[in-house]
Each structure stands twice: as C-alpha cells, then as structure tokens.
C-alpha positions, 0 to 999 in steps of 0.5 A, a space after each residue: 500500500 502506498 503511503 500518503 505524503 505527510 504534511 508539515 505544520 505550514 502546509 495550509 499556509 503554502 496552499 493559501 499562498 498558492 504554492 505549487 506542491 509536490 511530494 518530496 522526502 515523504 512530505 508534500 512540500 512547496 516547490 514554488 510560489 511566485 516562480 523559481 526565478 523570482 524566489 532565487 533573486 530574493 535569496 541572492 539580493 534580499 531574503 527568502 523564507 523556506 519551510 524545511 520542516 521535512 528535514 529530520 531532527 534527531 536529538 542525542 544526549 549522554 556523555 558518550 555521544 561525541 565519541 560514538 558519533 565520531 565512530 559513525 562519521 568521517 568528520 570530527 565530532 568530539 572536537 566540536 565546541 558548545 554551540 558549534 555546527 559542523 557538516 558531516 557524513 555518515 559513512 557506510 562500510 564501503 566509505 560511501 554516504 548513508 547521508 550528509 548531515 549537520 550536527 549541532 552541539 547544544 547545551 546538554 544535547 546534540 542535534 543531528 539534522 538529516 535529509 528528509 528521505 533518510 530520517 528513518 534510515 539514520 534513526 534505525 542506524 543510530 538506534 541499532 548501535 546506541 551505546 549504554 547511557 545514550 538517549 535518542 529522540 526523533 523530534 521531527 513530528 513535533 518540530 518545525 524548521 524555517 530558514 531565512 536566507 539572503 544578505 538581509 536575513 539577519 536584519 529580518 530575524 534581528 527584529 524579532 530575536 533577543 540574541 545579538 545576531 552579530 555574535 553568532 558566527 557562521 556554522 554556530 548556533 544559539 538558544 533564543 527567543 523569537 517573537 516570544 517563542 523559544 527557538 534554536 537558531 543557527 547561522 547555517 543554510 543551503 543556498 550559498 548566502 548568509 542566513 539563519 535556520 530557526 528550529 521551533 515547536 510545530 505549534 509555533 511555526 505559523 506564528 513565526 512564519 506570519 511575523 517573518 512575512 510582516 517584518 520582512 516585507 520592507 526588506 524584500 522577503 519572499 517565500 521560496 520553495 524547493 525549486 529555488 533552493 535546488 538551483 541555489 545549492 547547485 550554483 553554490 556547489 553544495 551536494 544533494 543526497 541522491 545526486 552528488 552523494 549516495 550509498 555508492 558515492 564517497 565523500 572523496 568522490 564528491 569533492 568533500 576531502 575537507 570533511 574526511 578526517 583520516 587522522 581519526 583513530 577509527 570510523 566506519 568506512 575509514 579503510 576503504 577511504 584510505 585506499 581510495 585516497 591513496 590510489 587516486 584513480 576514482 571517479 569524481 564530481 565535477 562542475 560543467 558549463 554547457 555551451 548550448 541552450 540545452 540543459 543537462 539533466 540527471 542521468 544524461 551521458 557525459 562523453 570525452 572524445 566520443 567515449 562515455 566517461 560519466 553521467 550528469 548528477 544535477 543540472 539547471 540554468 543558473 540565474 547567477 551566471 546569466 542563465 548559463 546551463 550548469 551541471 555536476 557530473 560524476 566522471 573518470 579522473 582523466 576527464 576531471 581537470 578544469 578546462 577539460 572539453 567534454 560533451 553531454 549527450 542530449 536526445 542523441 546529440 553531443 552538446 559541448 561542455 567545459 569542466 570548471 572548478 566548483 562552486 559556480 557561484 560564491 557570494 561576496 563577503 
C-alpha cells in the first residue's frame, strides 16, 4: 500500500499562498510560489523564507555521544565546541554516504539534522548501535524548521530575536527567543548566502512564519520553495543526497576531502577511504558549463572524445551566471581537470561542455 505524503505544520499556509506542491522526502512540500526565478533573486539580493520542516531532527544526549558519533562519521565530532555546527557524513562500510548531515552541539544535547528521505534510515542506524547511557529522540513530528536566507536575513530575524545576531558566527548556533517563542537558531543554510535556520515547536511555526512575512516585507522577503533552493545549492556547489552523494558515492568522490578526517583513530568506512585516497584513480564530481541552450539533466551521458566517461548528477540554468546551463557530473579522473572539453549527450546529440572548478557561484563577503 502506498503511503500518503505527510504534511508539515505550514502546509495550509503554502496552499493559501498558492504554492505549487509536490511530494518530496515523504512530505508534500512547496516547490514554488511566485516562480523559481523570482524566489532565487530574493535569496541572492534580499531574503527568502523556506519551510524545511521535512528535514529530520534527531536529538542525542549522554556523555558518550561525541565519541560514538565520531565512530559513525568521517568528520570530527568530539572536537566540536558548545554551540558549534559542523557538516558531516555518515559513512557506510564501503566509505560511501548513508547521508550528509549537520550536527549541532547544544547545551546538554546534540542535534543531528538529516535529509528528509533518510530520517528513518539514520534513526534505525543510530538506534541499532546506541551505546549504554545514550538517549535518542526523533523530534521531527513535533518540530518545525524555517530558514531565512539572503544578505538581509539577519536584519529580518534581528527584529524579532533577543540574541545579538552579530555574535553568532557562521556554522554556530544559539538558544533564543523569537517573537516570544523559544527557538534554536543557527547561522547555517543551503543556498550559498548568509542566513539563519530557526528550529521551533510545530505549534509555533505559523506564528513565526506570519511575523517573518510582516517584518520582512520592507526588506524584500519572499517565500521560496524547493525549486529555488535546488538551483541555489547547485550554483553554490553544495551536494544533494541522491545526486552528488549516495550509498555508492564517497565523500572523496564528491569533492568533500575537507570533511574526511583520516587522522581519526577509527570510523566506519575509514579503510576503504584510505585506499581510495591513496590510489587516486576514482571517479569524481565535477562542475560543467554547457555551451548550448540545452540543459543537462540527471542521468544524461557525459562523453570525452566520443567515449562515455560519466553521467550528469544535477543540472539547471543558473540565474547567477546569466542563465548559463550548469551541471555536476560524476566522471573518470582523466576527464576531471578544469578546462577539460567534454560533451553531454542530449536526445542523441553531443552538446559541448567545459569542466570548471566548483562552486559556480560564491557570494561576496
């Protein structure tokens, strides 16, 4: 029997706003409101507001948590400071990715924010190997997550927040009161812009969404859907699980070497990753800029001198690059150097493309 998609606490708001809705990660989520281009522009120039309540929110408590999580992930956990956030990857026995996550060290607890489609998988993984003295909680159904992203995001949030946001550094978090609502706020995001993610109980989500909408109007705030978010993250060179990372693609292949700490004493998948790094013969994710107006789509074949060397993982026109078609591809090492001339097969025709260094877009500080 097919399971009906779940609804976030803000579902009725999205419907009222006329959002185009679609299943994603087990939830009915807004894909766009006013249009992907307009929502993209708001994030890059002002502020966009996203409902990300579909993301999994798992809590772990107990003195053993940091060392335990260090054994399951390739980045470091035990070195994290209070109120620090860190990108990490749960690796499998082959060194590939169960999921990429953000781990937050908060007062008396650790929060693991996972991709919606992987919430159950990571919950089962953690539950199966939980050491004595560690308590786990899946608070996803009871909580919401609203993200404010863009160069004016801090200004909007500061109007309603009792914490001086200038003291919250990038990839750090704080406990705050936002419009009288207890919240965890984090200077994190998935757009390549400055911004904040606000974690609150689900029954407070509507109140905050409405207040952000009202306060944000003079700053150019627009609600934004997952369509714009996907374009924004692709421009910023951020991986999407199931595309640039999965159970067969390792963090090294995804270009996330900085998140692979092989100096850790041990973690799941360490030996295969050591072997992969030492050999340096693996396929890897690259950025491509297409030379034609034909967009590259996931699964299209990538050619080098007429021979298949990989496939497209993500693709989209990039408003931040004047509408050029961009893509990521998993290709052989020989086809991965910047400026390498490749082609993407689209409906039987080879369309020229050039390898470029990721990210495609980087915001000005």
